[in-house]
Structures are given as structure tokens and as C-alpha cells.
NULUMFI-536628 format. One line per 2 residues: number of its first residue (from 1); for each residue z, x negated, y negated of N, C-alpha, C, O. Coordinates in Angstrom, 1 decimal. Example, Ala and Ser with C-alpha at 12.3 -4.5 7.8 and 13.67 -1.06 7.14 Angstrom:
<drendos>
1) 7.8/-13.2/5.7/7.8/-12.3/4.5/7.8/-13.2/3.3/8.5/-14.2/3.3 ~ 7.1/-12.8/2.2/7.1/-13.7/1.1/7.9/-12.9/0.0/8.0/-13.4/-1.1
</drendos>
This chain:
<drendos>
1) 43.3/36.1/72.1/43.3/34.6/72.3/42.3/34.2/73.4/41.9/35.1/74.2 ~ 41.9/33.0/73.4/40.9/32.5/74.4/41.6/32.4/75.8/42.8/32.5/75.9
3) 40.8/32.1/76.8/41.4/32.0/78.1/42.3/30.8/78.3/43.1/30.8/79.2 ~ 42.1/29.8/77.5/42.9/28.6/77.6/44.0/28.4/76.6/44.5/27.3/76.4
5) 44.3/29.5/75.9/45.3/29.5/74.8/46.0/30.8/74.8/45.4/31.8/74.8 ~ 47.4/30.7/74.6/48.2/31.9/74.5/48.9/31.9/73.2/49.2/30.9/72.6
7) 49.2/33.1/72.7/50.0/33.3/71.5/51.2/34.0/71.9/51.2/35.0/72.7 ~ 52.3/33.5/71.4/53.6/34.1/71.6/54.3/34.5/70.3/54.2/33.7/69.3
9) 55.0/35.6/70.3/55.7/36.0/69.1/57.2/36.1/69.5/57.5/36.6/70.5 ~ 58.0/35.6/68.6/59.5/35.6/68.8/60.2/36.3/67.6/59.8/36.1/66.5
11) 61.2/37.0/67.9/62.1/37.6/66.9/63.2/36.6/66.8/63.8/36.2/67.8 ~ 63.5/36.2/65.6/64.6/35.3/65.4/66.0/35.9/65.8/66.3/37.0/65.3
13) 66.7/35.3/66.7/68.0/35.9/67.1/69.0/35.9/66.0/70.0/36.7/66.1 ~ 68.9/35.1/65.0/69.9/35.0/63.9/69.7/36.1/62.9/70.6/36.8/62.5
15) 68.4/36.2/62.4/68.2/37.2/61.3/67.4/38.4/61.7/67.3/39.4/60.9 ~ 66.9/38.4/62.9/66.2/39.6/63.5/65.0/40.0/62.7/64.5/41.1/62.7
17) 64.4/39.0/62.0/63.2/39.3/61.2/62.0/39.5/62.1/62.0/38.9/63.2 ~ 61.1/40.3/61.7/59.9/40.5/62.5/58.7/40.7/61.5/58.9/40.5/60.3
19) 57.6/41.0/62.0/56.4/41.2/61.1/56.6/42.3/60.1/56.0/42.2/59.0 ~ 57.5/43.2/60.3/57.8/44.3/59.4/58.6/43.9/58.2/58.5/44.5/57.1
21) 59.5/42.9/58.3/60.5/42.5/57.2/60.5/41.0/57.0/61.5/40.5/56.4 ~ 59.6/40.3/57.5/59.6/38.8/57.3/59.4/38.3/55.9/58.7/39.0/55.1
23) 60.0/37.2/55.6/59.8/36.5/54.4/59.1/35.1/54.7/58.5/34.5/53.8 ~ 59.4/34.6/55.9/58.9/33.3/56.2/58.3/33.4/57.7/58.9/34.0/58.5
25) 57.3/32.7/57.9/56.7/32.6/59.3/56.5/31.2/59.6/56.0/30.4/58.9 ~ 57.0/30.8/60.8/56.9/29.5/61.3/56.0/29.5/62.5/56.2/30.3/63.4
27) 55.0/28.7/62.5/54.0/28.6/63.6/54.2/27.3/64.3/54.1/26.3/63.6 ~ 54.4/27.3/65.6/54.5/26.0/66.4/53.5/26.1/67.5/53.1/27.1/68.0
29) 53.0/24.9/67.8/52.0/24.8/68.9/52.6/23.9/70.0/53.4/23.0/69.7 ~ 52.2/24.1/71.2/52.6/23.2/72.3/51.8/23.5/73.6/50.9/24.3/73.6
31) 52.2/22.8/74.6/51.6/23.0/75.9/52.6/23.4/76.9/53.7/22.8/77.0 ~ 52.3/24.4/77.6/53.3/24.9/78.7/53.3/23.9/79.8/52.2/23.7/80.4
33) 54.4/23.3/80.1/54.5/22.3/81.1/54.2/22.8/82.5/53.7/22.0/83.4 ~ 54.4/24.1/82.8/54.1/24.6/84.1/52.6/24.9/84.3/52.1/24.7/85.4
35) 52.0/25.5/83.3/50.6/25.9/83.5/49.6/24.9/82.8/48.4/24.9/83.2 ~ 50.1/24.1/81.9/49.2/23.2/81.2/48.4/23.9/80.1/47.5/23.3/79.4
37) 48.6/25.2/79.9/47.9/25.9/78.9/48.5/25.7/77.5/49.7/25.6/77.4 ~ 47.7/25.6/76.5/48.1/25.5/75.1/48.6/26.9/74.6/48.1/27.9/75.1
39) 49.6/26.9/73.7/50.1/28.1/73.2/50.6/27.9/71.7/50.9/26.8/71.3 ~ 50.6/29.0/71.0/51.2/29.0/69.7/52.4/30.0/69.7/52.2/31.0/70.3
41) 53.4/29.7/69.0/54.6/30.6/68.9/54.8/30.9/67.4/54.8/30.0/66.6 ~ 54.9/32.2/67.2/55.1/32.6/65.8/56.5/33.2/65.7/56.8/34.1/66.5
43) 57.3/32.7/64.8/58.6/33.2/64.6/58.8/33.6/63.2/58.5/32.8/62.3 ~ 59.3/34.8/62.9/59.5/35.2/61.6/61.0/35.0/61.2/61.9/35.1/62.1
45) 61.2/34.8/59.9/62.6/34.6/59.4/62.7/35.2/58.1/61.7/35.4/57.4 ~ 64.0/35.5/57.7/64.3/35.8/56.3/64.6/34.5/55.6/65.0/33.5/56.3
47) 64.4/34.4/54.3/64.6/33.1/53.6/66.0/32.5/53.7/66.2/31.3/53.7 ~ 67.0/33.4/53.9/68.4/32.9/54.0/68.9/32.8/55.4/70.1/32.7/55.7
49) 68.0/32.8/56.4/68.3/32.7/57.8/68.8/31.3/58.2/68.2/30.3/57.8 ~ 70.0/31.2/58.8/70.5/29.9/59.2/69.6/29.1/60.1/69.4/27.9/60.0
51) 68.9/29.8/61.1/68.0/29.1/61.9/66.8/28.5/61.2/66.3/27.4/61.5 ~ 66.3/29.2/60.2/65.2/28.7/59.3/65.7/27.5/58.5/65.0/26.5/58.4
53) 66.9/27.6/58.0/67.5/26.5/57.2/67.6/25.2/58.1/67.2/24.1/57.6 ~ 68.1/25.4/59.3/68.2/24.2/60.2/66.9/23.7/60.5/66.7/22.4/60.5
55) 65.9/24.5/60.7/64.5/24.1/61.0/64.0/23.3/59.8/63.3/22.2/60.1 ~ 64.2/23.7/58.6/63.7/23.0/57.4/64.4/21.6/57.3/63.7/20.6/57.0
57) 65.7/21.6/57.5/66.4/20.3/57.5/65.9/19.3/58.5/65.6/18.2/58.2 ~ 65.7/19.8/59.7/65.2/18.9/60.8/63.8/18.4/60.5/63.4/17.3/60.7
59) 62.9/19.3/59.9/61.5/19.0/59.6/61.5/17.9/58.5/60.8/16.9/58.6 ~ 62.3/18.1/57.5/62.4/17.2/56.4/62.9/15.8/56.8/62.5/14.8/56.4
61) 63.9/15.8/57.7/64.5/14.6/58.2/63.5/13.8/59.1/63.3/12.6/59.0 ~ 62.7/14.6/59.9/61.7/14.0/60.7/60.6/13.3/59.8/60.1/12.2/60.1
63) 60.2/14.0/58.8/59.2/13.5/57.8/59.7/12.2/57.2/59.0/11.2/57.0 ~ 61.0/12.2/56.8/61.6/11.1/56.1/61.6/9.9/57.1/61.3/8.8/56.7
65) 62.0/10.1/58.3/62.1/9.0/59.3/60.7/8.5/59.6/60.5/7.3/59.8 ~ 59.7/9.4/59.7/58.3/8.9/59.9/57.8/8.0/58.8/57.2/7.0/59.0
67) 58.1/8.4/57.5/57.8/7.6/56.4/58.4/6.2/56.4/57.8/5.2/56.2 ~ 59.7/6.2/56.8/60.5/4.9/56.9/59.9/4.1/58.0/59.7/2.9/57.8
69) 59.5/4.7/59.1/59.0/3.9/60.2/57.6/3.3/59.8/57.2/2.2/60.2 ~ 56.8/4.1/59.1/55.5/3.7/58.6/55.6/2.5/57.7/54.9/1.5/57.8
71) 56.5/2.5/56.8/56.8/1.4/55.8/57.2/0.2/56.6/56.8/-0.9/56.3 ~ 58.1/0.4/57.5/58.6/-0.7/58.4/57.5/-1.4/59.1/57.4/-2.6/59.2
73) 56.6/-0.6/59.7/55.4/-1.1/60.4/54.5/-1.9/59.5/54.0/-2.9/59.9 ~ 54.2/-1.3/58.4/53.3/-2.0/57.4/53.9/-3.4/57.0/53.1/-4.3/56.7
75) 55.2/-3.5/57.0/55.8/-4.8/56.6/55.9/-5.7/57.8/55.6/-6.9/57.7 ~ 56.3/-5.2/59.0/56.6/-6.0/60.1/55.3/-6.4/60.9/55.3/-7.5/61.5
77) 54.3/-5.6/60.9/53.1/-5.9/61.8/52.5/-7.2/61.4/52.2/-8.0/62.3 ~ 52.2/-7.4/60.1/51.5/-8.7/59.7/52.4/-9.9/60.1/51.9/-10.9/60.5
79) 53.7/-9.8/60.0/54.6/-10.9/60.3/54.6/-11.1/61.8/54.5/-12.3/62.2 ~ 54.6/-10.1/62.6/54.5/-10.2/64.1/53.1/-10.8/64.4/53.1/-11.7/65.3
81) 52.1/-10.4/63.8/50.8/-10.9/64.1/50.7/-12.4/63.8/50.1/-13.2/64.5 ~ 51.3/-12.8/62.7/51.4/-14.2/62.3/52.2/-15.0/63.4/51.8/-16.1/63.7
83) 53.3/-14.5/63.8/54.1/-15.2/64.8/53.3/-15.4/66.1/53.3/-16.4/66.8 ~ 52.6/-14.3/66.5/51.7/-14.4/67.7/50.7/-15.5/67.6/50.5/-16.3/68.5
85) 50.0/-15.5/66.4/48.9/-16.5/66.2/49.5/-17.9/66.2/48.9/-18.8/66.7 ~ 50.7/-18.0/65.6/51.3/-19.4/65.5/51.6/-19.8/66.9/51.4/-21.0/67.3
87) 52.2/-19.0/67.8/52.5/-19.3/69.2/51.2/-19.7/69.9/51.3/-20.7/70.7 ~ 50.2/-19.0/69.7/48.9/-19.3/70.4/48.4/-20.7/69.9/48.0/-21.5/70.7
89) 48.4/-20.9/68.6/47.9/-22.2/68.1/48.8/-23.4/68.5/48.2/-24.5/68.7 ~ 50.0/-23.2/68.8/50.9/-24.3/69.2/50.8/-24.4/70.7/51.4/-25.4/71.3
91) 50.0/-23.5/71.4/49.9/-23.7/72.8/51.1/-23.4/73.6/51.4/-24.1/74.6 ~ 51.9/-22.4/73.2/53.2/-22.1/73.9/53.0/-21.4/75.2/54.0/-21.0/75.8
93) 51.8/-21.1/75.6/51.5/-20.3/76.8/50.8/-21.2/77.8/50.0/-22.0/77.4 ~ 51.2/-21.0/79.1/50.5/-21.8/80.1/49.1/-21.3/80.4/48.8/-20.2/79.9
95) 48.4/-22.0/81.2/47.0/-21.6/81.4/46.8/-20.3/82.1/45.9/-19.5/81.8 ~ 47.7/-20.0/83.0/47.7/-18.7/83.7/47.8/-17.5/82.8/47.3/-16.4/83.0
97) 48.6/-17.7/81.7/48.8/-16.6/80.7/47.7/-16.5/79.7/47.7/-15.5/79.0 ~ 46.8/-17.4/79.7/45.8/-17.5/78.6/45.0/-16.2/78.5/44.8/-15.7/77.4
99) 44.4/-15.6/79.6/43.7/-14.3/79.4/44.5/-13.2/78.8/44.0/-12.4/78.1 ~ 45.8/-13.1/79.2/46.7/-12.1/78.7/47.0/-12.3/77.3/47.0/-11.3/76.5
101) 47.2/-13.5/76.9/47.5/-13.8/75.5/46.2/-13.5/74.6/46.3/-13.0/73.5 ~ 45.0/-13.9/75.1/43.8/-13.6/74.4/43.6/-12.1/74.2/43.2/-11.7/73.1
103) 43.8/-11.4/75.3/43.6/-9.9/75.2/44.6/-9.3/74.2/44.2/-8.5/73.4 ~ 45.9/-9.7/74.3/46.9/-9.2/73.4/46.5/-9.6/72.0/46.7/-8.7/71.1
105) 46.1/-10.8/71.8/45.8/-11.2/70.4/44.6/-10.4/69.8/44.7/-10.0/68.7 ~ 43.6/-10.1/70.6/42.5/-9.3/70.2/42.9/-7.9/69.9/42.5/-7.3/68.9
107) 43.8/-7.3/70.7/44.2/-5.9/70.5/45.1/-5.9/69.2/45.0/-4.9/68.5 ~ 45.9/-6.9/69.0/46.8/-6.9/67.8/45.9/-7.0/66.6/46.1/-6.4/65.6
109) 44.9/-7.9/66.7/43.9/-8.0/65.6/43.2/-6.7/65.2/43.1/-6.4/64.0 ~ 42.7/-6.0/66.2/42.0/-4.8/66.0/43.0/-3.7/65.4/42.6/-3.0/64.5
111) 44.2/-3.7/65.9/45.1/-2.7/65.3/45.5/-3.1/63.9/45.6/-2.2/63.0 ~ 45.6/-4.4/63.7/46.0/-4.9/62.3/44.9/-4.6/61.3/45.2/-4.6/60.1
113) 43.7/-4.3/61.7/42.6/-4.0/60.7/42.9/-2.7/60.0/42.5/-2.5/58.9 ~ 43.6/-1.8/60.7/43.9/-0.5/60.1/45.2/0.1/60.7/45.2/0.6/61.8
115) 46.3/-0.1/60.0/47.6/0.4/60.6/47.8/1.9/60.5/48.8/2.4/60.9 ~ 46.9/2.6/59.8/47.0/4.0/59.7/46.4/4.8/60.8/46.3/6.0/60.8
117) 45.9/4.1/61.8/45.4/4.8/63.0/45.7/3.9/64.3/46.0/2.8/64.2 ~ 45.6/4.6/65.4/45.8/3.9/66.7/44.5/3.4/67.2/43.4/4.0/66.9
119) 44.5/2.3/67.9/43.3/1.8/68.5/43.0/2.8/69.7/43.8/3.0/70.5 ~ 41.8/3.4/69.7/41.5/4.4/70.7/41.3/3.7/72.1/41.1/2.5/72.2
121) 41.6/4.5/73.1/41.6/4.0/74.5/40.3/3.3/74.9/40.3/2.3/75.6 ~ 39.1/3.9/74.4/37.8/3.2/74.8/37.7/1.8/74.2/37.1/1.0/74.8
123) 38.3/1.6/73.0/38.3/0.2/72.5/39.2/-0.7/73.3/38.9/-1.9/73.5 ~ 40.4/-0.2/73.8/41.3/-1.0/74.7/40.5/-1.4/75.9/40.5/-2.6/76.3
125) 39.8/-0.5/76.5/39.0/-0.8/77.8/38.0/-1.8/77.5/37.8/-2.7/78.2 ~ 37.3/-1.6/76.4/36.2/-2.6/76.0/36.8/-4.0/75.8/36.3/-5.0/76.4
127) 37.9/-4.1/75.1/38.6/-5.4/74.9/39.1/-6.0/76.3/38.9/-7.2/76.6 ~ 39.8/-5.2/77.0/40.4/-5.7/78.3/39.3/-6.0/79.3/39.5/-7.0/80.1
129) 38.2/-5.3/79.3/37.1/-5.6/80.2/36.5/-7.0/79.9/36.1/-7.7/80.7 ~ 36.5/-7.3/78.6/36.0/-8.6/78.2/36.9/-9.7/78.7/36.4/-10.8/79.1
131) 38.2/-9.5/78.7/39.1/-10.6/79.2/39.4/-10.5/80.7/39.7/-11.5/81.3 ~ 39.3/-9.3/81.2/39.5/-9.1/82.7/38.3/-8.3/83.2/38.4/-7.1/83.4
133) 37.1/-9.0/83.4/35.9/-8.3/83.8/36.1/-7.5/85.1/36.8/-8.0/86.0 ~ 35.5/-6.3/85.2/35.5/-5.6/86.5/34.7/-6.5/87.5/33.9/-7.3/87.2
135) 35.1/-6.2/88.8/34.4/-7.0/89.8/32.9/-6.7/89.8/32.5/-5.6/89.6 ~ 32.2/-7.7/90.0/30.7/-7.6/90.1/30.3/-7.0/91.4/31.0/-7.1/92.4
137) 29.2/-6.2/91.4/28.7/-5.6/92.7/28.5/-6.7/93.7/27.9/-7.8/93.4 ~ 28.8/-6.4/94.9/28.6/-7.4/96.0/29.8/-8.3/96.2/29.7/-9.2/97.1
139) 30.8/-8.2/95.5/32.0/-9.1/95.7/33.0/-8.5/96.6/34.0/-9.1/96.8
</drendos>
């Protein structure tokens, strides 16, 4: 492995599978909170292993919940965007809040252009700098 990445191998405590008798291999990636180094963990299982079964159930449940959340977002985001625009058009915000509302409105608009991705941090900074300019030199 490279200097900034570690590989770890684990024997399943339930089925005791290893590289010699494995039927299934699960690879997980993460970051060690103590060292900040990235790592991959490889765990072998037999197909009838209880730990593998639980892992599959949890993974499928997570995927199902992510799909549900995505569908909810696709339905709710345009409605929220419309409520925000209605509030702005009716002038429900005082003058002091105007730059915050304008920045929020623009960020919501940019995100609404494509709900399948997040607005990257550099775009946030670009938008927020437009509404809250950095101090000019000499001030």
C-alpha cells in the first residue's frame, strides 16, 4: 500500500472465513480518526454467515432509505423553493435581512438546477462573496 493508505484484513468472528475458504469478500473504506490515514478493510465470509446476512440487510435498508429520501427531496425542494420566492416577493423580510435572503435565494436556485449533486464549496464562496463582499484593501 502507499504511504497514506493502509490495508487491513479481518477474519469474521462468526464464520471464521479467511482467504483460504471464503465465499464472499466485503471491502470497506474509511479514515482512521486517530491518524487521519485512509484504510481499506477486507473481511471474508461464508455465504451462510450470520454477520454477512446482517450486513446485507443493513446495506439494503440503507439503499432503500436513501432512495426514499431522494424522492422526497425531488418532491419537496421545488415546493420549498416556491415558498421562499413567494415570501421574498411579498416582502416578508426586513431590510437588515435582505442580503441574507438574497444569498439564500441564490444558493437555493443554484441547488435547484440539479438536485442530483451538491453545490460545491467554491460556488458557495462565490455566491456569498457577491452578497457579503470581503473587506476592500485599506479599510
